[in-house]
Each structure stands twice: as structure tokens, then as C-alpha cells.
PASEBA-1860 file (N, C-alpha, C; in nm, 3 decimals):
! residues 240
1> MSTPLRTA> 0.064/-0.124/-0.009/0.019/-0.029/0.012/0.076/0.104/0.007 ~ 0.099/0.234/-0.075/0.128/0.372/-0.116/0.114/0.441/0.006 ~ 0.219/0.545/0.100/0.220/0.598/0.139/0.148/0.707/0.058 ~ 0.019/0.833/0.105/0.004/0.930/0.093/0.098/1.035/0.018 ~ 0.097/1.119/-0.041/0.187/1.210/-0.045/0.158/1.352/0.069 ~ 0.286/1.395/0.162/0.258/1.473/0.198/0.260/1.611/0.139 ~ 0.169/1.726/0.154/0.207/1.833/0.121/0.190/1.941/0.227 ~ 0.246/2.063/0.231/0.241/2.207/0.274/0.140/2.227/0.306
9> QHLTTAEF> 0.101/2.272/0.423/-0.010/2.359/0.473/0.011/2.453/0.408 ~ -0.094/2.579/0.330/-0.080/2.631/0.287/-0.174/2.748/0.403 ~ -0.112/2.902/0.461/-0.202/3.001/0.510/-0.290/3.100/0.407 ~ -0.371/3.146/0.475/-0.442/3.254/0.363/-0.391/3.385/0.412 ~ -0.430/3.495/0.402/-0.357/3.616/0.435/-0.377/3.639/0.579 ~ -0.483/3.622/0.584/-0.543/3.681/0.709/-0.485/3.581/0.820 ~ -0.457/3.491/0.758/-0.427/3.341/0.877/-0.281/3.367/0.902 ~ -0.276/3.394/0.758/-0.063/3.439/0.813/-0.042/3.515/0.865
17> HASVLELS> -0.147/3.678/0.857/-0.100/3.791/0.949/-0.144/3.764/1.114 ~ -0.227/3.666/1.127/-0.262/3.673/1.285/-0.164/3.548/1.355 ~ -0.111/3.488/1.274/-0.004/3.395/1.323/0.121/3.477/1.338 ~ 0.112/3.543/1.274/0.225/3.614/1.268/0.216/3.767/1.406 ~ 0.085/3.773/1.435/0.094/3.855/1.530/0.033/3.803/1.654 ~ -0.030/3.700/1.672/-0.041/3.597/1.805/0.112/3.554/1.827 ~ 0.194/3.537/1.778/0.355/3.499/1.840/0.439/3.653/1.924 ~ 0.338/3.762/1.836/0.401/3.869/1.902/0.542/3.914/1.960
25> PTVAVFDC> 0.622/3.897/1.824/0.755/3.903/1.764/0.817/4.012/1.891 ~ 0.950/4.003/1.907/0.990/4.054/1.935/1.089/4.108/1.796 ~ 1.169/4.000/1.790/1.287/4.029/1.684/1.187/3.967/1.574 ~ 1.200/4.032/1.448/1.140/3.942/1.294/1.274/3.971/1.228 ~ 1.262/3.880/1.170/1.361/3.861/1.048/1.318/3.841/0.915 ~ 1.355/3.955/0.741/1.301/3.919/0.683/1.413/3.896/0.562 ~ 1.437/3.789/0.488/1.486/3.804/0.375/1.382/3.867/0.285 ~ 1.493/3.928/0.176/1.432/4.036/0.072/1.371/4.035/-0.086
33> DGTLWSGD> 1.487/3.950/-0.183/1.400/3.895/-0.282/1.339/3.760/-0.264 ~ 1.186/3.780/-0.344/1.115/3.660/-0.347/1.039/3.648/-0.257 ~ 1.073/3.735/-0.126/1.013/3.773/-0.004/0.938/3.878/0.040 ~ 0.996/4.018/0.031/0.918/4.129/0.055/0.885/4.189/-0.142 ~ 0.940/4.160/-0.213/0.890/4.147/-0.336/0.895/4.010/-0.467 ~ 0.888/4.012/-0.557/0.896/3.946/-0.641/0.979/3.943/-0.730 ~ 1.106/3.832/-0.792/1.169/3.857/-0.851/1.326/3.862/-0.767 ~ 1.427/3.838/-0.883/1.548/3.827/-0.817/1.637/3.967/-0.810
41> AGSTFMKW> 1.623/4.103/-0.703/1.738/4.233/-0.758/1.824/4.207/-0.753 ~ 1.898/4.178/-0.710/2.061/4.122/-0.763/2.065/4.058/-0.827 ~ 2.001/4.006/-0.941/2.054/3.981/-1.063/2.005/4.102/-1.153 ~ 1.863/4.096/-1.149/1.848/4.232/-1.225/1.893/4.330/-1.210 ~ 1.960/4.410/-1.122/2.039/4.546/-1.122/2.173/4.484/-1.207 ~ 2.227/4.369/-1.163/2.320/4.313/-1.270/2.305/4.357/-1.425 ~ 2.203/4.319/-1.468/2.164/4.327/-1.614/2.158/4.497/-1.624 ~ 2.110/4.585/-1.534/2.026/4.667/-1.525/2.170/4.749/-1.595
49> TIETGLLS> 2.277/4.756/-1.453/2.425/4.798/-1.471/2.461/4.789/-1.624 ~ 2.454/4.642/-1.654/2.512/4.627/-1.779/2.434/4.725/-1.927 ~ 2.316/4.686/-1.916/2.233/4.785/-2.009/2.245/4.932/-2.048 ~ 2.265/4.949/-1.908/2.299/5.141/-1.856/2.436/5.203/-1.876 ~ 2.506/5.063/-1.908/2.703/5.090/-1.926/2.751/5.140/-1.825 ~ 2.733/5.094/-1.712/2.735/5.149/-1.559/2.868/5.037/-1.572 ~ 2.867/4.932/-1.625/2.942/4.833/-1.601/3.043/4.853/-1.739 ~ 3.173/4.828/-1.739/3.277/4.855/-1.910/3.231/4.688/-1.967
57> RDATDWLD> 3.278/4.662/-2.087/3.250/4.595/-2.133/3.322/4.492/-2.120 ~ 3.447/4.501/-2.019/3.527/4.348/-1.969/3.501/4.335/-1.853 ~ 3.427/4.395/-1.841/3.354/4.351/-1.654/3.254/4.238/-1.679 ~ 3.188/4.324/-1.761/3.053/4.257/-1.868/3.071/4.147/-1.936 ~ 3.153/4.107/-1.962/3.173/3.960/-2.046/3.238/3.885/-1.930 ~ 3.316/3.938/-1.874/3.309/3.847/-1.718/3.242/3.802/-1.614 ~ 3.128/3.856/-1.618/3.034/3.845/-1.566/2.966/3.749/-1.597 ~ 2.928/3.815/-1.730/2.854/3.709/-1.814/2.933/3.560/-1.799
65> DRYRLYKR> 2.997/3.554/-1.853/3.075/3.405/-1.821/3.065/3.337/-1.650 ~ 3.080/3.445/-1.540/3.029/3.366/-1.388/2.880/3.324/-1.403 ~ 2.831/3.382/-1.443/2.652/3.385/-1.418/2.619/3.269/-1.503 ~ 2.666/3.227/-1.623/2.631/3.133/-1.700/2.704/2.999/-1.656 ~ 2.833/2.984/-1.558/2.896/2.891/-1.517/2.785/2.855/-1.374 ~ 2.766/2.957/-1.277/2.622/2.971/-1.183/2.526/2.900/-1.189 ~ 2.444/2.936/-1.320/2.350/2.864/-1.347/2.392/2.713/-1.414 ~ 2.479/2.701/-1.444/2.505/2.542/-1.468/2.512/2.468/-1.344
73> GEVSELAI> 2.556/2.513/-1.242/2.576/2.521/-1.060/2.727/2.444/-1.103 ~ 2.810/2.578/-1.158/2.973/2.573/-1.142/3.044/2.596/-1.068 ~ 2.979/2.787/-1.080/2.982/2.850/-0.928/2.895/2.808/-0.807 ~ 2.921/2.850/-0.709/2.842/2.852/-0.612/2.736/2.958/-0.552 ~ 2.689/2.958/-0.453/2.568/3.061/-0.427/2.685/3.167/-0.397 ~ 2.768/3.153/-0.269/2.808/3.260/-0.205/2.906/3.316/-0.295 ~ 3.003/3.225/-0.415/3.103/3.317/-0.475/3.035/3.383/-0.579 ~ 2.871/3.374/-0.672/2.859/3.430/-0.771/2.798/3.566/-0.685
81> CGEMLQVY> 2.730/3.534/-0.578/2.731/3.679/-0.506/2.791/3.757/-0.394 ~ 2.942/3.718/-0.392/3.041/3.793/-0.396/3.080/3.866/-0.492 ~ 3.075/3.765/-0.633/3.131/3.834/-0.732/3.047/3.962/-0.779 ~ 2.929/3.965/-0.765/2.830/4.048/-0.828/2.880/4.204/-0.766 ~ 2.905/4.202/-0.668/2.961/4.294/-0.588/3.089/4.395/-0.615 ~ 3.189/4.288/-0.651/3.334/4.299/-0.662/3.363/4.348/-0.816 ~ 3.298/4.292/-0.891/3.301/4.338/-1.044/3.278/4.489/-1.040 ~ 3.231/4.543/-0.950/3.227/4.750/-0.890/3.306/4.809/-0.893
89> VGLAESEL> 3.432/4.701/-0.896/3.538/4.762/-0.823/3.581/4.905/-0.909 ~ 3.606/5.026/-0.816/3.662/5.144/-0.891/3.593/5.247/-0.907 ~ 3.449/5.210/-0.895/3.342/5.291/-0.950/3.290/5.328/-0.780 ~ 3.226/5.494/-0.825/3.202/5.569/-0.717/3.066/5.504/-0.669 ~ 3.087/5.505/-0.507/2.996/5.447/-0.434/2.817/5.505/-0.443 ~ 2.871/5.658/-0.455/2.783/5.724/-0.517/2.690/5.721/-0.614 ~ 2.787/5.728/-0.736/2.654/5.643/-0.859/2.634/5.537/-0.871 ~ 2.688/5.457/-0.760/2.590/5.350/-0.742/2.458/5.311/-0.679
97> RQSAAEFF> 2.485/5.389/-0.555/2.362/5.402/-0.500/2.227/5.500/-0.550 ~ 2.299/5.630/-0.659/2.202/5.658/-0.736/2.171/5.583/-0.818 ~ 2.189/5.513/-0.859/2.194/5.393/-1.005/2.081/5.289/-0.884 ~ 2.108/5.262/-0.822/2.050/5.160/-0.740/1.910/5.235/-0.696 ~ 1.882/5.322/-0.678/1.820/5.442/-0.620/1.661/5.382/-0.779 ~ 1.751/5.454/-0.881/1.650/5.445/-1.017/1.653/5.310/-1.093 ~ 1.722/5.235/-0.994/1.668/5.087/-1.033/1.540/5.017/-0.964 ~ 1.540/5.035/-0.832/1.441/5.016/-0.803/1.320/5.062/-0.832
105> RTRIERNI> 1.295/5.211/-0.813/1.182/5.282/-0.852/1.173/5.194/-0.957 ~ 1.262/5.172/-1.093/1.171/5.184/-1.242/1.103/5.053/-1.251 ~ 1.249/4.927/-1.149/1.184/4.807/-1.194/1.123/4.677/-1.119 ~ 1.174/4.762/-0.971/1.099/4.634/-0.875/1.042/4.731/-0.796 ~ 1.018/4.788/-0.779/0.886/4.894/-0.659/0.761/4.829/-0.702 ~ 0.714/4.831/-0.820/0.573/4.775/-0.818/0.575/4.635/-0.773 ~ 0.685/4.571/-0.806/0.694/4.405/-0.762/0.632/4.419/-0.628 ~ 0.639/4.510/-0.498/0.607/4.489/-0.411/0.490/4.436/-0.320
113> FPEMQELI> 0.532/4.341/-0.234/0.415/4.257/-0.158/0.357/4.328/-0.081 ~ 0.209/4.389/-0.116/0.157/4.523/-0.029/0.094/4.420/0.094 ~ 0.062/4.259/0.105/0.073/4.225/0.195/0.210/4.201/0.277 ~ 0.290/4.217/0.265/0.412/4.213/0.358/0.412/4.346/0.396 ~ 0.422/4.444/0.350/0.429/4.568/0.410/0.336/4.613/0.495 ~ 0.198/4.567/0.465/0.092/4.546/0.602/0.147/4.470/0.715 ~ 0.233/4.367/0.715/0.236/4.307/0.780/0.372/4.402/0.872 ~ 0.490/4.432/0.813/0.557/4.470/0.867/0.535/4.598/0.910
121> ASLQARGA> 0.460/4.679/0.863/0.405/4.821/0.956/0.286/4.757/1.101 ~ 0.241/4.633/1.113/0.183/4.631/1.215/0.302/4.529/1.318 ~ 0.364/4.516/1.243/0.511/4.434/1.340/0.534/4.629/1.443 ~ 0.594/4.659/1.328/0.690/4.800/1.399/0.578/4.868/1.485 ~ 0.398/4.881/1.435/0.324/4.956/1.542/0.312/4.902/1.709 ~ 0.354/4.755/1.687/0.331/4.660/1.811/0.499/4.705/1.885 ~ 0.591/4.741/1.825/0.718/4.781/1.895/0.857/4.662/1.820 ~ 0.807/4.563/1.743/0.876/4.477/1.712/1.081/4.510/1.640
129> DIWAVSST> 1.157/4.475/1.665/1.231/4.517/1.607/1.290/4.427/1.492 ~ 1.284/4.501/1.348/1.254/4.466/1.200/1.415/4.442/1.133 ~ 1.419/4.302/1.101/1.572/4.297/1.023/1.523/4.234/0.884 ~ 1.625/4.310/0.819/1.604/4.249/0.672/1.783/4.201/0.638 ~ 1.769/4.059/0.593/1.886/3.956/0.522/1.872/3.958/0.421 ~ 2.028/3.962/0.318/1.973/3.957/0.175/2.166/3.919/0.160 ~ 2.114/3.825/0.047/2.283/3.807/-0.049/2.291/3.889/-0.158 ~ 2.174/3.996/-0.177/2.205/4.113/-0.286/2.220/4.233/-0.228
137> NDWVIEEG> 2.325/4.310/-0.300/2.374/4.378/-0.254/2.371/4.517/-0.190 ~ 2.390/4.588/-0.098/2.353/4.685/0.005/2.281/4.799/-0.050 ~ 2.340/4.831/-0.170/2.262/4.986/-0.261/2.158/4.940/-0.265 ~ 2.131/4.813/-0.347/1.961/4.764/-0.337/1.890/4.765/-0.265 ~ 1.954/4.637/-0.153/1.843/4.618/-0.067/1.837/4.752/0.037 ~ 1.912/4.860/0.097/1.910/4.967/0.169/1.826/5.054/0.083 ~ 1.814/5.104/-0.057/1.688/5.149/-0.114/1.555/5.067/-0.101 ~ 1.606/4.930/-0.111/1.446/4.880/-0.145/1.356/4.877/-0.024
145> VRRFNIPS> 1.428/4.840/0.087/1.373/4.842/0.220/1.343/4.970/0.305 ~ 1.358/5.093/0.230/1.318/5.221/0.276/1.167/5.200/0.277 ~ 1.137/5.129/0.126/0.991/5.134/0.142/0.898/5.009/0.255 ~ 0.969/5.007/0.322/0.945/4.947/0.450/0.967/5.008/0.550 ~ 1.009/5.079/0.587/1.055/5.181/0.662/1.182/5.095/0.748 ~ 1.272/5.024/0.745/1.320/4.982/0.803/1.502/5.063/0.754 ~ 1.575/5.080/0.842/1.714/5.192/0.887/1.802/5.098/0.818 ~ 1.873/5.144/0.740/1.980/5.091/0.731/2.050/4.984/0.820
153> NRVLSARV> 2.031/5.068/0.967/2.119/5.003/1.082/2.102/4.852/1.110 ~ 1.952/4.813/1.032/1.898/4.687/1.063/1.901/4.602/0.901 ~ 1.997/4.642/0.840/2.001/4.571/0.717/2.123/4.508/0.681 ~ 2.118/4.373/0.661/2.221/4.257/0.716/2.260/4.207/0.501 ~ 2.319/4.266/0.423/2.323/4.204/0.330/2.452/4.234/0.225 ~ 2.490/4.214/0.097/2.627/4.170/0.055/2.668/4.299/0.052 ~ 2.783/4.325/0.126/2.904/4.433/0.066/3.043/4.447/0.039 ~ 3.065/4.559/0.033/3.219/4.561/-0.036/3.294/4.677/0.044
161> QSVDGIVT> 3.396/4.674/0.076/3.456/4.807/0.145/3.490/4.928/0.057 ~ 3.416/5.035/0.073/3.477/5.182/0.017/3.576/5.211/0.090 ~ 3.684/5.293/-0.019/3.758/5.400/0.053/3.778/5.518/-0.031 ~ 3.755/5.608/0.007/3.725/5.764/0.054/3.610/5.761/-0.141 ~ 3.493/5.683/-0.064/3.433/5.673/-0.157/3.437/5.567/-0.293 ~ 3.544/5.542/-0.331/3.558/5.489/-0.386/3.563/5.266/-0.342 ~ 3.477/5.223/-0.458/3.438/5.081/-0.430/3.583/4.963/-0.419 ~ 3.563/4.880/-0.336/3.693/4.790/-0.389/3.642/4.668/-0.378
169> NTLIDVPT> 3.733/4.554/-0.394/3.642/4.463/-0.445/3.697/4.387/-0.299 ~ 3.722/4.436/-0.181/3.722/4.353/-0.071/3.570/4.342/0.025 ~ 3.544/4.202/0.042/3.424/4.187/0.086/3.411/4.178/0.250 ~ 3.349/4.230/0.309/3.258/4.246/0.396/3.182/4.152/0.472 ~ 3.120/4.096/0.374/2.994/3.979/0.426/2.913/3.947/0.305 ~ 2.857/3.865/0.326/2.784/3.765/0.166/2.706/3.706/0.245 ~ 2.588/3.719/0.306/2.482/3.653/0.418/2.416/3.559/0.273 ~ 2.471/3.415/0.292/2.381/3.331/0.185/2.389/3.224/0.300
177> DQGKVVSL> 2.275/3.109/0.321/2.270/3.036/0.327/2.294/3.017/0.508 ~ 2.412/2.934/0.547/2.466/2.908/0.700/2.507/3.055/0.708 ~ 2.586/3.150/0.614/2.581/3.275/0.672/2.508/3.362/0.690 ~ 2.401/3.351/0.655/2.287/3.439/0.731/2.258/3.438/0.845 ~ 2.269/3.338/0.917/2.277/3.261/1.049/2.384/3.327/1.119 ~ 2.501/3.354/1.081/2.666/3.389/1.089/2.601/3.549/1.098 ~ 2.544/3.580/1.009/2.529/3.738/1.026/2.476/3.816/1.112 ~ 2.338/3.735/1.087/2.252/3.752/1.243/2.347/3.770/1.365
185> ANAGITVP> 2.424/3.641/1.413/2.503/3.603/1.501/2.577/3.711/1.522 ~ 2.623/3.790/1.445/2.710/3.886/1.460/2.654/4.033/1.501 ~ 2.538/4.004/1.491/2.450/4.131/1.505/2.402/4.113/1.634 ~ 2.402/4.017/1.723/2.357/3.972/1.871/2.252/3.906/1.875 ~ 2.184/3.852/1.732/2.077/3.774/1.688/2.091/3.672/1.666 ~ 2.061/3.498/1.756/2.090/3.412/1.730/1.970/3.311/1.765 ~ 1.851/3.407/1.804/1.705/3.300/1.857/1.609/3.396/1.818 ~ 1.576/3.446/1.673/1.465/3.542/1.643/1.399/3.470/1.686
193> DAVFGNSV> 1.259/3.550/1.727/1.107/3.525/1.710/1.078/3.473/1.600 ~ 1.027/3.545/1.447/0.956/3.488/1.351/1.080/3.569/1.258 ~ 1.119/3.438/1.170/1.212/3.507/1.034/1.084/3.388/0.916 ~ 1.131/3.500/0.820/1.064/3.479/0.638/1.139/3.477/0.562 ~ 1.171/3.388/0.474/1.228/3.408/0.353/1.164/3.284/0.252 ~ 1.197/3.301/0.145/1.140/3.243/0.018/1.252/3.094/-0.041 ~ 1.301/3.092/0.008/1.433/2.991/-0.095/1.522/2.922/-0.015 ~ 1.552/2.789/-0.040/1.659/2.726/-0.012/1.743/2.798/0.096
201> HDAAMLAI> 1.822/2.880/0.031/1.967/2.958/0.085/1.855/3.001/0.213 ~ 1.751/3.040/0.259/1.733/3.096/0.359/1.714/3.000/0.459 ~ 1.710/2.858/0.452/1.636/2.754/0.537/1.741/2.748/0.659 ~ 1.822/2.806/0.665/1.937/2.806/0.792/1.880/2.868/0.853 ~ 1.879/3.040/0.796/1.808/3.114/0.876/1.673/3.080/0.932 ~ 1.553/3.027/0.860/1.402/2.983/0.923/1.434/2.877/1.017 ~ 1.526/2.774/1.072/1.547/2.717/1.090/1.599/2.683/1.263 ~ 1.668/2.832/1.291/1.705/2.925/1.403/1.535/2.997/1.468
209> ARRAFPVN> 1.438/3.030/1.410/1.350/3.114/1.443/1.242/3.036/1.556 ~ 1.242/3.098/1.635/1.088/3.084/1.723/0.963/2.958/1.604 ~ 0.956/3.083/1.547/0.872/3.024/1.450/0.944/3.056/1.264 ~ 0.888/2.970/1.177/0.948/2.998/1.064/0.810/2.991/0.994 ~ 0.805/3.092/0.873/0.721/3.181/0.782/0.754/3.165/0.682 ~ 0.832/3.039/0.578/0.817/3.081/0.430/0.721/3.126/0.360 ~ 0.775/3.214/0.310/0.682/3.358/0.219/0.745/3.287/0.047 ~ 0.600/3.270/0.003/0.621/3.266/-0.155/0.773/3.145/-0.220
217> PTTALVDR> 0.735/3.024/-0.124/0.824/2.950/-0.098/0.863/2.889/-0.235 ~ 1.068/2.877/-0.318/1.044/2.780/-0.406/1.040/2.606/-0.412 ~ 1.039/2.529/-0.497/1.061/2.434/-0.498/1.119/2.332/-0.351 ~ 1.250/2.380/-0.385/1.322/2.316/-0.264/1.319/2.378/-0.118 ~ 1.266/2.507/-0.115/1.188/2.521/0.056/1.080/2.458/0.040 ~ 0.958/2.460/-0.043/0.822/2.353/0.010/0.930/2.223/0.029 ~ 0.988/2.171/-0.027/1.034/2.026/0.029/1.038/2.058/0.150 ~ 1.112/2.137/0.171/1.211/2.118/0.353/1.068/2.184/0.418
225> SITEGWPV> 0.979/2.264/0.402/0.896/2.299/0.496/0.816/2.179/0.500 ~ 0.777/2.063/0.408/0.679/1.946/0.464/0.759/1.899/0.538 ~ 0.877/1.881/0.544/0.965/1.830/0.647/0.958/1.871/0.779 ~ 0.948/1.984/0.768/0.988/2.071/0.863/0.802/2.088/0.951 ~ 0.720/2.077/0.885/0.604/2.112/0.967/0.581/2.249/0.929 ~ 0.692/2.343/0.859/0.649/2.498/0.807/0.477/2.502/0.746 ~ 0.404/2.588/0.733/0.291/2.643/0.692/0.334/2.732/0.604 ~ 0.304/2.748/0.467/0.384/2.812/0.373/0.264/2.925/0.337
233> YYPASVRP> 0.284/3.065/0.293/0.220/3.124/0.250/0.299/3.237/0.118 ~ 0.159/3.236/0.024/0.194/3.270/-0.075/0.087/3.385/-0.052 ~ 0.154/3.517/-0.147/0.082/3.688/-0.133/0.033/3.640/-0.271 ~ -0.104/3.762/-0.284/-0.184/3.690/-0.385/-0.110/3.706/-0.490 ~ -0.005/3.789/-0.564/0.014/3.836/-0.695/0.092/3.708/-0.751 ~ 0.138/3.595/-0.654/0.232/3.478/-0.690/0.203/3.390/-0.608 ~ 0.062/3.360/-0.612/-0.037/3.268/-0.551/-0.043/3.152/-0.650 ~ -0.001/3.028/-0.647/-0.024/2.922/-0.713/-0.177/2.933/-0.774
END
């Protein structure tokens, strides 16, 4: 006799919001790409800077080659996320932040999940400490989370060192997979009350939470959610 296939429990928006608010979290941690908005702002910003000519042809060709290898599984998530920052070496950080602001406004802002904006606003009204953790560069993430009233000192994102306003290729942090847990621990957060993420690269971070909330989960994260017994939530615009 075959065993019935297990499926993840799906929460409605009302159930999702109620589950989070009933937890009364003191600290809530959110992934960004795919969780606060649909799409991958990191790779899309890379393409944007190529299209707008911010990156040189040599840098573009090198990054194209590396990204193809990443898509084939020959370059790791950690490596590509770091390289997608290091490629901007020698550029003015002010120029990158200006570009990131225009990019987010024109390409990503319309993809924000209003259900997540509402939830974060409710948590903030209750005094919760909100953190954003992402492997996308800090220029884009800090710009994006301003729409959620999350300050830059509550952002843990991929970043490189700047010297005299010029970007170097010295990596400071690339929070992905277990690295997200490490970045949170370095900020003094070891057991957050609630964690929200959309991909398997958020699984380690979800696992340390008092309660995990997979949002718009990828197939791999759905599988992990079934194993862990985590209910999943899909905002209306991406609901299956």
C-alpha cells in the first residue's frame, strides 16, 4: 500500500497575519528578494548596470561568463553573490547608490507585496525590531527596504568595502545559506522570534527561529517546509 504524498499547509493572508501577530515577536527577520517583493533584484540590478553602461565591456563579459557557470551549478551561490559586488571595483559608491535608487523605483517597486508591507507596518506599530537579511548588494537592499521603513542599521546584506567613496573588491559580508545565521549572530541575534524567507538559501535562517514563515517558497523550500512542518504563505500576486 502506497504512502499518501505529504503537502505543505497553505495559509491565507488572514491566517498568515494572525499567526505572526499572535506570536508577538520582539525580533522579526525578513529575507528580501522573493519575500518582500517578487523577482531577484540582485541579478536584475546586474543586468540593469550592463544595459545602462555603468559596467565596462570587459567587466560585463567576465560577469556574463561567471553567471552562466553559476546557472549550470559550476559556481556557488556564495561565490557569485560576492562577485556580483566585486565587479563594481573602482566605481564611485555614490554613483552606484544613485543607480540603485533609479533601478528599484523603475524595475522592482511595482513588485512589492502589499501584504508584507502591511504585516511589517503592524509589527513596527507593536514595537518589533525588524531586520532585513539578503545576499543582494547593500545599495539595492537599503534602497528597497526604505519602502518598509527599515533603516540601514537593520540591514545585513552583501557588501564590499569603500575607500574614499570608491568601491573596492574587498568583501565585508555575503549573507547566504548558513552565512545568514552567522551575520545575524554577529549582530547579536541568535534566536529570532520570527523569520521569513522564500528560498532554500534561507532555510538555515528559518531553522533558528522560534517560528519559521516560508513566503512565496521555491520548490526546494516547499520540500523543506513539508519536512519541518512549516506552513507556507503566498501573496496574492504569486499565489499558485
